[in-house]
N, C-alpha and C positions, 0 to 999 in steps of 0.2 A: 631200762626204762625208755630211752630214746637213742636211736642210732642215726648218725648223719652220714649219708653216702655221696660220693662223687658221681660223675656222669657215667662211670664205668661200673658202678655198683659196689665199689670198695669202701669200707667203713673208714671215714676220716676223722670222726669225732663221735662222742656219746655223752649222755647224762645218764649216770646210773647210781644206785643206792644199794648199800649193804644191808638194809633193813634195820640198821640200829642208829637211826637219826643222823646218818652221814650220806651226804650227796657228793658225787664226784663229777666234775666237768672235765672231759677228756679231749684233748686234741692229739691227733697222731704226732708221735715224736720219735719212732725208731729211727735209729741212724741209717738203716738199709733204705730209707725212703728219701735220704738227703744226699747232697752233693755240693761241692764248692765251698766247704766249710772254712771259714776264716775266723780267727779269734777276734773279739771286739777290743780294739786297742786304744780307742778314744772315748771310753765310757764317761769319764769326768767332764770332758768338754761337751759331750752330747747331754749329760745329765744337767749341766748348768743351764740349758735352754729351756728346761721344764719349769713351768709356773704352777706350782700346786696352790690351791685356794681352799678356804672354808667358805661354804655357801649353803643356801637352801634353794630347793626348786620352788618356783611360784606357786605350784599347787600343794605344797606341804611346808608352809613358813614355819612351822614349829619344829622342824627337823633339820639340823645343820649337819652337813657331811664334809668329807674332805674329797678333793678331786681336781680335775683339770677342765679346761675348756677346750673342746675337740680341736677347734681351728688353730689352737697354739701348740699343739703337740707335733712340732715338725721333726723332732728327733727320732720318732718311731711312726713313720707314716702308715705303715701297715696296721697299726692299731686303730686307725681312724676309718670310719665309714661316712660317706656323704661329703657334701661340699658346703663350705661356709656360706650361710645366707641363701641357700637354695630354696626354691619355692616350686610348687606344682599346681597345676590347674586342675580343678574339679569341674566337671561337665555336667550339665543337666541331662537327666536320664528320663525315660518314660514315666516312671512312677513319681517323679518330682512335681511339685506345684510350680509350673512354669509362667513366669510373668508375661505380660503382653510385650511383643516385640522380641521375645526370646524363644529359641526352639532347642529341642533335644540336640545335644552336641555343642551347644554354645557354652562358654566359659560361665560357670555359676559364681566361682570364687577362686582366689589364689590363696593357698595355705602354706605355712612352712613345711620344708622337709627337713627334718632335724638331723643333725650329724649324731654319730655314736662313737664310742671308745671301748675297746676291749682292753681294760687295764692290765690284764694278765700279760698282754704282750709288751708291757714295760719292764717285767721282771728281769729278762736277760740284760737289759742295759743297766738296770739298778745293781745287778749282781756285779757286772764288769766294773762299774765305777766304784763299788764298795771294795772289790778285789784291788783295784789300782790304788785306792785311799790306804788300804791295809799294808800294801807293799811299800808305799811311801812312808807311812808310819814306822813300820819295821826298819827301813833304811835310816830313817832320822834317829830312832833308838839306838841302832847300832853305831852311828856316827857319834852320838853322845856317850855311849859306853866306851868307845875307843878314845874319845877325848878325856875320859875320866869324869865326866859330869854327871 
């Protein structure tokens, strides 16, 4: 359906469908594209810094969702786009109604430039933390078994 290309024309992601009500969001993940791989060994520590919330967006007050505030996700910075509280200027253009004393190119207004989050990028950290927790549970169970409890 849609392919995303890097500056060299290589496919780096895609959105596709199998025609049976299934849509896939694909990011390149082949091992041959990667280097310097190191296992995540501090998953639980980093996981503890995440602050999940239940909230609604202001434009849809009747719909409550689970998620994060982008500026608080410091454990996985690559999941975040934008900068906290960033704004951008909108300028007067030729086709605008321009008030007296203003000209094309003058600042018309300053608007928020919102941050975003790719929550899928949290999955490796969550998996590592869960694996660490399972290892800890198994170790504790083994100790209890050895102690006859």
